[in-house]
mmCIF file of the N, C-alpha and C atoms, coordinates in Angstrom:
data_MODEL
# 
_entry.id   MODEL 
# 
loop_
_atom_site.group_PDB 
_atom_site.id 
_atom_site.type_symbol 
_atom_site.label_atom_id 
_atom_site.label_alt_id 
_atom_site.label_comp_id 
_atom_site.label_asym_id 
_atom_site.label_entity_id 
_atom_site.label_seq_id 
_atom_site.pdbx_PDB_ins_code 
_atom_site.Cartn_x 
_atom_site.Cartn_y 
_atom_site.Cartn_z 
_atom_site.occupancy 
_atom_site.B_iso_or_equiv 
_atom_site.pdbx_formal_charge 
_atom_site.auth_seq_id 
_atom_site.auth_comp_id 
_atom_site.auth_asym_id 
_atom_site.auth_atom_id 
_atom_site.pdbx_PDB_model_num 
ATOM 1   N N  . MET A 1 1  ? 0.840   -1.175  0.000  1.00 0.00 ? 1  MET A N  1 
ATOM 2   C CA . MET A 1 1  ? 0.000   0.000   0.000  1.00 0.00 ? 1  MET A CA 1 
ATOM 3   C C  . MET A 1 1  ? 0.886   1.240   0.000  1.00 0.00 ? 1  MET A C  1 
ATOM 4   N N  . ASN A 1 2  ? 0.529   2.179   -0.816 1.00 0.00 ? 2  ASN A N  1 
ATOM 5   C CA . ASN A 1 2  ? 1.289   3.423   -0.869 1.00 0.00 ? 2  ASN A CA 1 
ATOM 6   C C  . ASN A 1 2  ? 0.987   4.288   0.338  1.00 0.00 ? 2  ASN A C  1 
ATOM 7   N N  . LYS A 1 3  ? 1.932   5.108   0.679  1.00 0.00 ? 3  LYS A N  1 
ATOM 8   C CA . LYS A 1 3  ? 1.810   5.946   1.862  1.00 0.00 ? 3  LYS A CA 1 
ATOM 9   C C  . LYS A 1 3  ? 1.271   7.322   1.472  1.00 0.00 ? 3  LYS A C  1 
ATOM 10  N N  . LEU A 1 4  ? 0.043   7.624   1.916  1.00 0.00 ? 4  LEU A N  1 
ATOM 11  C CA . LEU A 1 4  ? -0.529  8.954   1.742  1.00 0.00 ? 4  LEU A CA 1 
ATOM 12  C C  . LEU A 1 4  ? -0.700  9.527   3.138  1.00 0.00 ? 4  LEU A C  1 
ATOM 13  N N  . THR A 1 5  ? 0.126   10.460  3.488  1.00 0.00 ? 5  THR A N  1 
ATOM 14  C CA . THR A 1 5  ? 0.093   11.019  4.830  1.00 0.00 ? 5  THR A CA 1 
ATOM 15  C C  . THR A 1 5  ? -0.252  12.504  4.769  1.00 0.00 ? 5  THR A C  1 
ATOM 16  N N  . PHE A 1 6  ? -0.466  13.090  5.931  1.00 0.00 ? 6  PHE A N  1 
ATOM 17  C CA . PHE A 1 6  ? -0.834  14.497  5.978  1.00 0.00 ? 6  PHE A CA 1 
ATOM 18  C C  . PHE A 1 6  ? 0.165   15.415  5.284  1.00 0.00 ? 6  PHE A C  1 
ATOM 19  N N  . PRO A 1 7  ? 1.482   15.172  5.393  1.00 0.00 ? 7  PRO A N  1 
ATOM 20  C CA . PRO A 1 7  ? 2.394   16.068  4.680  1.00 0.00 ? 7  PRO A CA 1 
ATOM 21  C C  . PRO A 1 7  ? 2.235   16.014  3.158  1.00 0.00 ? 7  PRO A C  1 
ATOM 22  N N  . SER A 1 8  ? 1.490   15.037  2.642  1.00 0.00 ? 8  SER A N  1 
ATOM 23  C CA . SER A 1 8  ? 1.264   14.954  1.203  1.00 0.00 ? 8  SER A CA 1 
ATOM 24  C C  . SER A 1 8  ? 0.337   16.061  0.719  1.00 0.00 ? 8  SER A C  1 
ATOM 25  N N  . TYR A 1 9  ? -0.333  16.727  1.647  1.00 0.00 ? 9  TYR A N  1 
ATOM 26  C CA . TYR A 1 9  ? -1.261  17.791  1.304  1.00 0.00 ? 9  TYR A CA 1 
ATOM 27  C C  . TYR A 1 9  ? -0.839  19.086  1.978  1.00 0.00 ? 9  TYR A C  1 
ATOM 28  N N  . ARG A 1 10 ? -0.901  20.180  1.253  1.00 0.00 ? 10 ARG A N  1 
ATOM 29  C CA . ARG A 1 10 ? -0.572  21.497  1.799  1.00 0.00 ? 10 ARG A CA 1 
ATOM 30  C C  . ARG A 1 10 ? -1.885  22.215  2.088  1.00 0.00 ? 10 ARG A C  1 
ATOM 31  N N  . GLN A 1 11 ? -2.033  22.673  3.307  1.00 0.00 ? 11 GLN A N  1 
ATOM 32  C CA . GLN A 1 11 ? -3.258  23.351  3.706  1.00 0.00 ? 11 GLN A CA 1 
ATOM 33  C C  . GLN A 1 11 ? -3.125  24.850  3.469  1.00 0.00 ? 11 GLN A C  1 
ATOM 34  N N  . LYS A 1 12 ? -4.171  25.421  2.864  1.00 0.00 ? 12 LYS A N  1 
ATOM 35  C CA . LYS A 1 12 ? -4.222  26.869  2.682  1.00 0.00 ? 12 LYS A CA 1 
ATOM 36  C C  . LYS A 1 12 ? -5.455  27.386  3.415  1.00 0.00 ? 12 LYS A C  1 
ATOM 37  N N  . ARG A 1 13 ? -5.289  28.504  4.102  1.00 0.00 ? 13 ARG A N  1 
ATOM 38  C CA . ARG A 1 13 ? -6.393  29.114  4.826  1.00 0.00 ? 13 ARG A CA 1 
ATOM 39  C C  . ARG A 1 13 ? -6.641  30.512  4.268  1.00 0.00 ? 13 ARG A C  1 
ATOM 40  N N  . LYS A 1 14 ? -7.930  30.843  4.093  1.00 0.00 ? 14 LYS A N  1 
ATOM 41  C CA . LYS A 1 14 ? -8.282  32.165  3.604  1.00 0.00 ? 14 LYS A CA 1 
ATOM 42  C C  . LYS A 1 14 ? -9.424  32.697  4.465  1.00 0.00 ? 14 LYS A C  1 
ATOM 43  N N  . LYS A 1 15 ? -9.244  33.891  4.990  1.00 0.00 ? 15 LYS A N  1 
ATOM 44  C CA . LYS A 1 15 ? -10.270 34.514  5.812  1.00 0.00 ? 15 LYS A CA 1 
ATOM 45  C C  . LYS A 1 15 ? -11.136 35.404  4.924  1.00 0.00 ? 15 LYS A C  1 
ATOM 46  N N  . THR A 1 16 ? -12.468 35.200  5.001  1.00 0.00 ? 16 THR A N  1 
ATOM 47  C CA . THR A 1 16 ? -13.404 35.999  4.216  1.00 0.00 ? 16 THR A CA 1 
ATOM 48  C C  . THR A 1 16 ? -14.479 36.545  5.142  1.00 0.00 ? 16 THR A C  1 
ATOM 49  N N  . ASP A 1 17 ? -15.276 37.442  4.621  1.00 0.00 ? 17 ASP A N  1 
ATOM 50  C CA . ASP A 1 17 ? -16.388 38.064  5.365  1.00 0.00 ? 17 ASP A CA 1 
ATOM 51  C C  . ASP A 1 17 ? -15.901 38.611  6.709  1.00 0.00 ? 17 ASP A C  1 
ATOM 52  N N  . ILE A 1 18 ? -14.839 39.396  6.682  1.00 0.00 ? 18 ILE A N  1 
ATOM 53  C CA . ILE A 1 18 ? -14.245 39.926  7.909  1.00 0.00 ? 18 ILE A CA 1 
ATOM 54  C C  . ILE A 1 18 ? -15.068 41.115  8.394  1.00 0.00 ? 18 ILE A C  1 
ATOM 55  N N  . VAL A 1 19 ? -15.494 41.054  9.645  1.00 0.00 ? 19 VAL A N  1 
ATOM 56  C CA . VAL A 1 19 ? -16.275 42.129  10.259 1.00 0.00 ? 19 VAL A CA 1 
ATOM 57  C C  . VAL A 1 19 ? -15.632 42.457  11.601 1.00 0.00 ? 19 VAL A C  1 
ATOM 58  N N  . THR A 1 20 ? -15.339 43.734  11.818 1.00 0.00 ? 20 THR A N  1 
ATOM 59  C CA . THR A 1 20 ? -14.786 44.143  13.107 1.00 0.00 ? 20 THR A CA 1 
ATOM 60  C C  . THR A 1 20 ? -15.885 44.781  13.936 1.00 0.00 ? 20 THR A C  1 
ATOM 61  N N  . GLU A 1 21 ? -16.028 44.330  15.152 1.00 0.00 ? 21 GLU A N  1 
ATOM 62  C CA . GLU A 1 21 ? -17.021 44.879  16.074 1.00 0.00 ? 21 GLU A CA 1 
ATOM 63  C C  . GLU A 1 21 ? -16.260 45.682  17.127 1.00 0.00 ? 21 GLU A C  1 
ATOM 64  N N  . THR A 1 22 ? -16.318 46.999  17.028 1.00 0.00 ? 22 THR A N  1 
ATOM 65  C CA . THR A 1 22 ? -15.518 47.833  17.923 1.00 0.00 ? 22 THR A CA 1 
ATOM 66  C C  . THR A 1 22 ? -16.334 48.543  18.992 1.00 0.00 ? 22 THR A C  1 
ATOM 67  N N  . LYS A 1 23 ? -17.654 48.563  18.903 1.00 0.00 ? 23 LYS A N  1 
ATOM 68  C CA . LYS A 1 23 ? -18.446 49.297  19.890 1.00 0.00 ? 23 LYS A CA 1 
ATOM 69  C C  . LYS A 1 23 ? -18.425 48.631  21.257 1.00 0.00 ? 23 LYS A C  1 
ATOM 70  N N  . GLU A 1 24 ? -18.866 47.373  21.327 1.00 0.00 ? 24 GLU A N  1 
ATOM 71  C CA . GLU A 1 24 ? -18.976 46.706  22.629 1.00 0.00 ? 24 GLU A CA 1 
ATOM 72  C C  . GLU A 1 24 ? -17.661 46.084  23.077 1.00 0.00 ? 24 GLU A C  1 
ATOM 73  N N  . ASN A 1 25 ? -17.141 45.215  22.255 1.00 0.00 ? 25 ASN A N  1 
ATOM 74  C CA . ASN A 1 25 ? -15.864 44.569  22.592 1.00 0.00 ? 25 ASN A CA 1 
ATOM 75  C C  . ASN A 1 25 ? -15.022 44.492  21.324 1.00 0.00 ? 25 ASN A C  1 
ATOM 76  N N  . ASP A 1 26 ? -13.770 44.587  21.503 1.00 0.00 ? 26 ASP A N  1 
ATOM 77  C CA . ASP A 1 26 ? -12.868 44.622  20.354 1.00 0.00 ? 26 ASP A CA 1 
ATOM 78  C C  . ASP A 1 26 ? -12.657 43.215  19.806 1.00 0.00 ? 26 ASP A C  1 
ATOM 79  N N  . THR A 1 27 ? -13.602 42.771  18.975 1.00 0.00 ? 27 THR A N  1 
ATOM 80  C CA . THR A 1 27 ? -13.517 41.432  18.391 1.00 0.00 ? 27 THR A CA 1 
ATOM 81  C C  . THR A 1 27 ? -13.583 41.533  16.876 1.00 0.00 ? 27 THR A C  1 
ATOM 82  N N  . VAL A 1 28 ? -13.090 40.482  16.260 1.00 0.00 ? 28 VAL A N  1 
ATOM 83  C CA . VAL A 1 28 ? -13.140 40.358  14.808 1.00 0.00 ? 28 VAL A CA 1 
ATOM 84  C C  . VAL A 1 28 ? -13.842 39.047  14.486 1.00 0.00 ? 28 VAL A C  1 
ATOM 85  N N  . VAL A 1 29 ? -14.826 39.109  13.593 1.00 0.00 ? 29 VAL A N  1 
ATOM 86  C CA . VAL A 1 29 ? -15.564 37.919  13.176 1.00 0.00 ? 29 VAL A CA 1 
ATOM 87  C C  . VAL A 1 29 ? -15.243 37.673  11.708 1.00 0.00 ? 29 VAL A C  1 
ATOM 88  N N  . TYR A 1 30 ? -14.938 36.414  11.361 1.00 0.00 ? 30 TYR A N  1 
ATOM 89  C CA . TYR A 1 30 ? -14.619 36.094  9.979  1.00 0.00 ? 30 TYR A CA 1 
ATOM 90  C C  . TYR A 1 30 ? -14.982 34.637  9.691  1.00 0.00 ? 30 TYR A C  1 
ATOM 91  N N  . ARG A 1 31 ? -15.016 34.323  8.419  1.00 0.00 ? 31 ARG A N  1 
ATOM 92  C CA . ARG A 1 31 ? -15.241 32.950  7.963  1.00 0.00 ? 31 ARG A CA 1 
ATOM 93  C C  . ARG A 1 31 ? -13.931 32.468  7.357  1.00 0.00 ? 31 ARG A C  1 
ATOM 94  N N  . GLU A 1 32 ? -13.478 31.295  7.805  1.00 0.00 ? 32 GLU A N  1 
ATOM 95  C CA . GLU A 1 32 ? -12.200 30.772  7.324  1.00 0.00 ? 32 GLU A CA 1 
ATOM 96  C C  . GLU A 1 32 ? -12.440 29.588  6.390  1.00 0.00 ? 32 GLU A C  1 
ATOM 97  N N  . ILE A 1 33 ? -11.846 29.643  5.218  1.00 0.00 ? 33 ILE A N  1 
ATOM 98  C CA . ILE A 1 33 ? -11.994 28.591  4.212  1.00 0.00 ? 33 ILE A CA 1 
ATOM 99  C C  . ILE A 1 33 ? -10.681 27.817  4.128  1.00 0.00 ? 33 ILE A C  1 
ATOM 100 N N  . TYR A 1 34 ? -10.773 26.502  4.249  1.00 0.00 ? 34 TYR A N  1 
ATOM 101 C CA . TYR A 1 34 ? -9.602  25.627  4.157  1.00 0.00 ? 34 TYR A CA 1 
ATOM 102 C C  . TYR A 1 34 ? -9.588  24.952  2.790  1.00 0.00 ? 34 TYR A C  1 
ATOM 103 N N  . THR A 1 35 ? -8.441  24.953  2.140  1.00 0.00 ? 35 THR A N  1 
ATOM 104 C CA . THR A 1 35 ? -8.256  24.180  0.914  1.00 0.00 ? 35 THR A CA 1 
ATOM 105 C C  . THR A 1 35 ? -6.970  23.370  1.059  1.00 0.00 ? 35 THR A C  1 
ATOM 106 N N  . TYR A 1 36 ? -6.928  22.247  0.367  1.00 0.00 ? 36 TYR A N  1 
ATOM 107 C CA . TYR A 1 36 ? -5.768  21.357  0.445  1.00 0.00 ? 36 TYR A CA 1 
ATOM 108 C C  . TYR A 1 36 ? -5.245  21.095  -0.962 1.00 0.00 ? 36 TYR A C  1 
ATOM 109 N N  . ASP A 1 37 ? -3.952  21.245  -1.142 1.00 0.00 ? 37 ASP A N  1 
ATOM 110 C CA . ASP A 1 37 ? -3.297  20.953  -2.409 1.00 0.00 ? 37 ASP A CA 1 
ATOM 111 C C  . ASP A 1 37 ? -2.431  19.715  -2.237 1.00 0.00 ? 37 ASP A C  1 
ATOM 112 N N  . PHE A 1 38 ? -2.593  18.760  -3.153 1.00 0.00 ? 38 PHE A N  1 
ATOM 113 C CA . PHE A 1 38 ? -1.810  17.533  -3.115 1.00 0.00 ? 38 PHE A CA 1 
ATOM 114 C C  . PHE A 1 38 ? -0.392  17.823  -3.578 1.00 0.00 ? 38 PHE A C  1 
ATOM 115 N N  . MET A 1 39 ? 0.593   17.309  -2.834 1.00 0.00 ? 39 MET A N  1 
ATOM 116 C CA . MET A 1 39 ? 2.005   17.484  -3.187 1.00 0.00 ? 39 MET A CA 1 
ATOM 117 C C  . MET A 1 39 ? 2.588   16.113  -3.527 1.00 0.00 ? 39 MET A C  1 
ATOM 118 N N  . PRO A 1 40 ? 2.676   15.760  -4.802 1.00 0.00 ? 40 PRO A N  1 
ATOM 119 C CA . PRO A 1 40 ? 3.121   14.419  -5.195 1.00 0.00 ? 40 PRO A CA 1 
ATOM 120 C C  . PRO A 1 40 ? 4.542   14.089  -4.774 1.00 0.00 ? 40 PRO A C  1 
ATOM 121 N N  . ASP A 1 41 ? 5.409   15.086  -4.629 1.00 0.00 ? 41 ASP A N  1 
ATOM 122 C CA . ASP A 1 41 ? 6.790   14.799  -4.242 1.00 0.00 ? 41 ASP A CA 1 
ATOM 123 C C  . ASP A 1 41 ? 6.903   14.370  -2.779 1.00 0.00 ? 41 ASP A C  1 
ATOM 124 N N  . MET A 1 42 ? 5.863   14.596  -1.960 1.00 0.00 ? 42 MET A N  1 
ATOM 125 C CA . MET A 1 42 ? 5.864   14.202  -0.549 1.00 0.00 ? 42 MET A CA 1 
ATOM 126 C C  . MET A 1 42 ? 5.159   12.864  -0.318 1.00 0.00 ? 42 MET A C  1 
ATOM 127 N N  . SER A 1 43 ? 4.683   12.222  -1.390 1.00 0.00 ? 43 SER A N  1 
ATOM 128 C CA . SER A 1 43 ? 3.905   10.996  -1.253 1.00 0.00 ? 43 SER A CA 1 
ATOM 129 C C  . SER A 1 43 ? 4.487   9.894   -2.110 1.00 0.00 ? 43 SER A C  1 
ATOM 130 N N  . ASN A 1 44 ? 4.193   8.642   -1.737 1.00 0.00 ? 44 ASN A N  1 
ATOM 131 C CA . ASN A 1 44 ? 4.609   7.490   -2.537 1.00 0.00 ? 44 ASN A CA 1 
ATOM 132 C C  . ASN A 1 44 ? 3.574   7.121   -3.582 1.00 0.00 ? 44 ASN A C  1 
ATOM 133 N N  . GLY A 1 45 ? 2.395   7.741   -3.535 1.00 0.00 ? 45 GLY A N  1 
ATOM 134 C CA . GLY A 1 45 ? 1.325   7.425   -4.474 1.00 0.00 ? 45 GLY A CA 1 
ATOM 135 C C  . GLY A 1 45 ? 0.799   8.693   -5.106 1.00 0.00 ? 45 GLY A C  1 
ATOM 136 N N  . ASP A 1 46 ? -0.373  8.568   -5.711 1.00 0.00 ? 46 ASP A N  1 
ATOM 137 C CA . ASP A 1 46 ? -1.017  9.756   -6.255 1.00 0.00 ? 46 ASP A CA 1 
ATOM 138 C C  . ASP A 1 46 ? -2.469  9.802   -5.785 1.00 0.00 ? 46 ASP A C  1 
ATOM 139 N N  . GLU A 1 47 ? -3.182  10.842  -6.199 1.00 0.00 ? 47 GLU A N  1 
ATOM 140 C CA . GLU A 1 47 ? -4.542  11.045  -5.708 1.00 0.00 ? 47 GLU A CA 1 
ATOM 141 C C  . GLU A 1 47 ? -5.541  10.024  -6.242 1.00 0.00 ? 47 GLU A C  1 
ATOM 142 N N  . THR A 1 48 ? -5.188  9.280   -7.265 1.00 0.00 ? 48 THR A N  1 
ATOM 143 C CA . THR A 1 48 ? -6.116  8.315   -7.840 1.00 0.00 ? 48 THR A CA 1 
ATOM 144 C C  . THR A 1 48 ? -6.026  6.942   -7.181 1.00 0.00 ? 48 THR A C  1 
ATOM 145 N N  . ASP A 1 49 ? -5.127  6.765   -6.219 1.00 0.00 ? 49 ASP A N  1 
ATOM 146 C CA . ASP A 1 49 ? -5.005  5.483   -5.521 1.00 0.00 ? 49 ASP A CA 1 
ATOM 147 C C  . ASP A 1 49 ? -6.288  5.170   -4.753 1.00 0.00 ? 49 ASP A C  1 
ATOM 148 N N  . MET A 1 50 ? -6.708  3.918   -4.803 1.00 0.00 ? 50 MET A N  1 
ATOM 149 C CA . MET A 1 50 ? -7.895  3.464   -4.082 1.00 0.00 ? 50 MET A CA 1 
ATOM 150 C C  . MET A 1 50 ? -7.489  3.103   -2.661 1.00 0.00 ? 50 MET A C  1 
ATOM 151 N N  . VAL A 1 51 ? -8.185  3.667   -1.691 1.00 0.00 ? 51 VAL A N  1 
ATOM 152 C CA . VAL A 1 51 ? -7.919  3.399   -0.278 1.00 0.00 ? 51 VAL A CA 1 
ATOM 153 C C  . VAL A 1 51 ? -9.171  2.805   0.334  1.00 0.00 ? 51 VAL A C  1 
ATOM 154 N N  . THR A 1 52 ? -9.042  1.649   0.967  1.00 0.00 ? 52 THR A N  1 
ATOM 155 C CA . THR A 1 52 ? -10.161 0.994   1.637  1.00 0.00 ? 52 THR A CA 1 
ATOM 156 C C  . THR A 1 52 ? -9.948  1.083   3.139  1.00 0.00 ? 52 THR A C  1 
ATOM 157 N N  . ILE A 1 53 ? -10.944 1.613   3.828  1.00 0.00 ? 53 ILE A N  1 
ATOM 158 C CA . ILE A 1 53 ? -10.852 1.771   5.273  1.00 0.00 ? 53 ILE A CA 1 
ATOM 159 C C  . ILE A 1 53 ? -11.978 0.958   5.906  1.00 0.00 ? 53 ILE A C  1 
ATOM 160 N N  . LEU A 1 54 ? -11.611 0.090   6.830  1.00 0.00 ? 54 LEU A N  1 
ATOM 161 C CA . LEU A 1 54 ? -12.576 -0.753  7.504  1.00 0.00 ? 54 LEU A CA 1 
ATOM 162 C C  . LEU A 1 54 ? -13.338 0.062   8.548  1.00 0.00 ? 54 LEU A C  1 
ATOM 163 N N  . ASN A 1 55 ? -14.675 -0.046  8.536  1.00 0.00 ? 55 ASN A N  1 
ATOM 164 C CA . ASN A 1 55 ? -15.515 0.643   9.508  1.00 0.00 ? 55 ASN A CA 1 
ATOM 165 C C  . ASN A 1 55 ? -15.634 -0.258  10.738 1.00 0.00 ? 55 ASN A C  1 
ATOM 166 N N  . ILE A 1 56 ? -14.734 -0.083  11.699 1.00 0.00 ? 56 ILE A N  1 
ATOM 167 C CA . ILE A 1 56 ? -14.645 -0.956  12.870 1.00 0.00 ? 56 ILE A CA 1 
ATOM 168 C C  . ILE A 1 56 ? -15.941 -0.968  13.690 1.00 0.00 ? 56 ILE A C  1 
ATOM 169 N N  . PRO A 1 57 ? -16.555 0.172   14.013 1.00 0.00 ? 57 PRO A N  1 
ATOM 170 C CA . PRO A 1 57 ? -17.804 0.118   14.788 1.00 0.00 ? 57 PRO A CA 1 
ATOM 171 C C  . PRO A 1 57 ? -18.898 -0.703  14.095 1.00 0.00 ? 57 PRO A C  1 
ATOM 172 N N  . TYR A 1 58 ? -19.012 -0.591  12.785 1.00 0.00 ? 58 TYR A N  1 
ATOM 173 C CA . TYR A 1 58 ? -20.012 -1.359  12.056 1.00 0.00 ? 58 TYR A CA 1 
ATOM 174 C C  . TYR A 1 58 ? -19.716 -2.860  12.129 1.00 0.00 ? 58 TYR A C  1 
ATOM 175 N N  . VAL A 1 59 ? -18.473 -3.236  11.915 1.00 0.00 ? 59 VAL A N  1 
ATOM 176 C CA . VAL A 1 59 ? -18.108 -4.656  11.944 1.00 0.00 ? 59 VAL A CA 1 
ATOM 177 C C  . VAL A 1 59 ? -18.358 -5.246  13.325 1.00 0.00 ? 59 VAL A C  1 
ATOM 178 N N  . VAL A 1 60 ? -17.981 -4.533  14.375 1.00 0.00 ? 60 VAL A N  1 
ATOM 179 C CA . VAL A 1 60 ? -18.189 -5.032  15.738 1.00 0.00 ? 60 VAL A CA 1 
ATOM 180 C C  . VAL A 1 60 ? -19.672 -5.155  16.047 1.00 0.00 ? 60 VAL A C  1 
ATOM 181 N N  . SER A 1 61 ? -20.463 -4.148  15.675 1.00 0.00 ? 61 SER A N  1 
ATOM 182 C CA . SER A 1 61 ? -21.899 -4.215  15.959 1.00 0.00 ? 61 SER A CA 1 
ATOM 183 C C  . SER A 1 61 ? -22.561 -5.373  15.210 1.00 0.00 ? 61 SER A C  1 
ATOM 184 N N  . GLN A 1 62 ? -22.156 -5.621  13.964 1.00 0.00 ? 62 GLN A N  1 
ATOM 185 C CA . GLN A 1 62 ? -22.730 -6.729  13.218 1.00 0.00 ? 62 GLN A CA 1 
ATOM 186 C C  . GLN A 1 62 ? -22.321 -8.069  13.818 1.00 0.00 ? 62 GLN A C  1 
ATOM 187 N N  . SER A 1 63 ? -21.117 -8.162  14.313 1.00 0.00 ? 63 SER A N  1 
ATOM 188 C CA . SER A 1 63 ? -20.656 -9.385  14.959 1.00 0.00 ? 63 SER A CA 1 
ATOM 189 C C  . SER A 1 63 ? -21.462 -9.662  16.224 1.00 0.00 ? 63 SER A C  1 
ATOM 190 N N  . ILE A 1 64 ? -21.698 -8.638  17.013 1.00 0.00 ? 64 ILE A N  1 
ATOM 191 C CA . ILE A 1 64 ? -22.491 -8.800  18.240 1.00 0.00 ? 64 ILE A CA 1 
ATOM 192 C C  . ILE A 1 64 ? -23.920 -9.191  17.904 1.00 0.00 ? 64 ILE A C  1 
ATOM 193 N N  . LEU A 1 65 ? -24.513 -8.536  16.916 1.00 0.00 ? 65 LEU A N  1 
ATOM 194 C CA . LEU A 1 65 ? -25.887 -8.873  16.521 1.00 0.00 ? 65 LEU A CA 1 
ATOM 195 C C  . LEU A 1 65 ? -25.990 -10.304 15.999 1.00 0.00 ? 65 LEU A C  1 
ATOM 196 N N  . LEU A 1 66 ? -24.985 -10.757 15.265 1.00 0.00 ? 66 LEU A N  1 
ATOM 197 C CA . LEU A 1 66 ? -24.987 -12.128 14.770 1.00 0.00 ? 66 LEU A CA 1 
ATOM 198 C C  . LEU A 1 66 ? -24.933 -13.124 15.926 1.00 0.00 ? 66 LEU A C  1 
ATOM 199 N N  . LYS A 1 67 ? -24.113 -12.842 16.938 1.00 0.00 ? 67 LYS A N  1 
ATOM 200 C CA . LYS A 1 67 ? -24.033 -13.738 18.097 1.00 0.00 ? 67 LYS A CA 1 
ATOM 201 C C  . LYS A 1 67 ? -25.349 -13.761 18.870 1.00 0.00 ? 67 LYS A C  1 
ATOM 202 N N  . ILE A 1 68 ? -25.991 -12.612 19.001 1.00 0.00 ? 68 ILE A N  1 
ATOM 203 C CA . ILE A 1 68 ? -27.294 -12.560 19.678 1.00 0.00 ? 68 ILE A CA 1 
ATOM 204 C C  . ILE A 1 68 ? -28.314 -13.361 18.891 1.00 0.00 ? 68 ILE A C  1 
ATOM 205 N N  . TYR A 1 69 ? -28.324 -13.190 17.565 1.00 0.00 ? 69 TYR A N  1 
ATOM 206 C CA . TYR A 1 69 ? -29.264 -13.932 16.728 1.00 0.00 ? 69 TYR A CA 1 
ATOM 207 C C  . TYR A 1 69 ? -29.019 -15.436 16.835 1.00 0.00 ? 69 TYR A C  1 
ATOM 208 N N  . GLU A 1 70 ? -27.769 -15.862 16.779 1.00 0.00 ? 70 GLU A N  1 
ATOM 209 C CA . GLU A 1 70 ? -27.451 -17.288 16.899 1.00 0.00 ? 70 GLU A CA 1 
ATOM 210 C C  . GLU A 1 70 ? -27.870 -17.831 18.261 1.00 0.00 ? 70 GLU A C  1 
ATOM 211 N N  . TYR A 1 71 ? -27.679 -17.068 19.317 1.00 0.00 ? 71 TYR A N  1 
ATOM 212 C CA . TYR A 1 71 ? -28.080 -17.509 20.660 1.00 0.00 ? 71 TYR A CA 1 
ATOM 213 C C  . TYR A 1 71 ? -29.592 -17.658 20.743 1.00 0.00 ? 71 TYR A C  1 
ATOM 214 N N  . ILE A 1 72 ? -30.316 -16.709 20.196 1.00 0.00 ? 72 ILE A N  1 
ATOM 215 C CA . ILE A 1 72 ? -31.781 -16.755 20.260 1.00 0.00 ? 72 ILE A CA 1 
ATOM 216 C C  . ILE A 1 72 ? -32.329 -17.906 19.434 1.00 0.00 ? 72 ILE A C  1 
ATOM 217 N N  . THR A 1 73 ? -31.751 -18.154 18.271 1.00 0.00 ? 73 THR A N  1 
ATOM 218 C CA . THR A 1 73 ? -32.289 -19.198 17.390 1.00 0.00 ? 73 THR A CA 1 
ATOM 219 C C  . THR A 1 73 ? -31.867 -20.607 17.797 1.00 0.00 ? 73 THR A C  1 
ATOM 220 N N  . THR A 1 74 ? -30.762 -20.768 18.499 1.00 0.00 ? 74 THR A N  1 
ATOM 221 C CA . THR A 1 74 ? -30.315 -22.109 18.871 1.00 0.00 ? 74 THR A CA 1 
ATOM 222 C C  . THR A 1 74 ? -30.792 -22.531 20.249 1.00 0.00 ? 74 THR A C  1 
ATOM 223 N N  . GLU A 1 75 ? -31.001 -21.634 21.158 1.00 0.00 ? 75 GLU A N  1 
ATOM 224 C CA . GLU A 1 75 ? -31.438 -21.954 22.512 1.00 0.00 ? 75 GLU A CA 1 
ATOM 225 C C  . GLU A 1 75 ? -32.955 -22.088 22.531 1.00 0.00 ? 75 GLU A C  1 
ATOM 226 N N  . LYS A 1 76 ? -33.434 -22.903 23.452 1.00 0.00 ? 76 LYS A N  1 
ATOM 227 C CA . LYS A 1 76 ? -34.873 -23.071 23.622 1.00 0.00 ? 76 LYS A CA 1 
ATOM 228 C C  . LYS A 1 76 ? -35.363 -21.996 24.604 1.00 0.00 ? 76 LYS A C  1 
ATOM 229 N N  . LEU A 1 77 ? -35.547 -20.824 24.106 1.00 0.00 ? 77 LEU A N  1 
ATOM 230 C CA . LEU A 1 77 ? -36.003 -19.728 24.934 1.00 0.00 ? 77 LEU A CA 1 
ATOM 231 C C  . LEU A 1 77 ? -37.524 -19.599 24.803 1.00 0.00 ? 77 LEU A C  1 
ATOM 232 N N  . PRO A 1 78 ? -38.191 -19.249 25.888 1.00 0.00 ? 78 PRO A N  1 
ATOM 233 C CA . PRO A 1 78 ? -39.642 -19.032 25.769 1.00 0.00 ? 78 PRO A CA 1 
ATOM 234 C C  . PRO A 1 78 ? -39.905 -17.780 24.925 1.00 0.00 ? 78 PRO A C  1 
ATOM 235 N N  . PHE A 1 79 ? -40.889 -17.861 24.115 1.00 0.00 ? 79 PHE A N  1 
ATOM 236 C CA . PHE A 1 79 ? -41.245 -16.720 23.274 1.00 0.00 ? 79 PHE A CA 1 
ATOM 237 C C  . PHE A 1 79 ? -42.062 -15.734 24.088 1.00 0.00 ? 79 PHE A C  1 
ATOM 238 N N  . ILE A 1 80 ? -41.628 -14.522 24.110 1.00 0.00 ? 80 ILE A N  1 
ATOM 239 C CA . ILE A 1 80 ? -42.346 -13.465 24.797 1.00 0.00 ? 80 ILE A CA 1 
ATOM 240 C C  . ILE A 1 80 ? -42.791 -12.454 23.751 1.00 0.00 ? 80 ILE A C  1 
ATOM 241 N N  . TYR A 1 81 ? -44.086 -12.299 23.637 1.00 0.00 ? 81 TYR A N  1 
ATOM 242 C CA . TYR A 1 81 ? -44.627 -11.368 22.642 1.00 0.00 ? 81 TYR A CA 1 
ATOM 243 C C  . TYR A 1 81 ? -45.243 -10.189 23.320 1.00 0.00 ? 81 TYR A C  1 
# 
């Protein structure tokens, strides 16, 4: 698997909609936009590489539900409706 790490991307920040509030308290309000540029020289792969990430919470929950289902269907439990 190729290594795609955080240094492979350069983060740029841009502040927009800047408003200064000077009457009550000396604060500045703005909206910050983040963009990321891929840097191929810092990576072993490129942006088209397929990356598969296992969803651990989903796998664990399905495993637990399967065990509960197997226990209910194999044991002679009284049916409660």
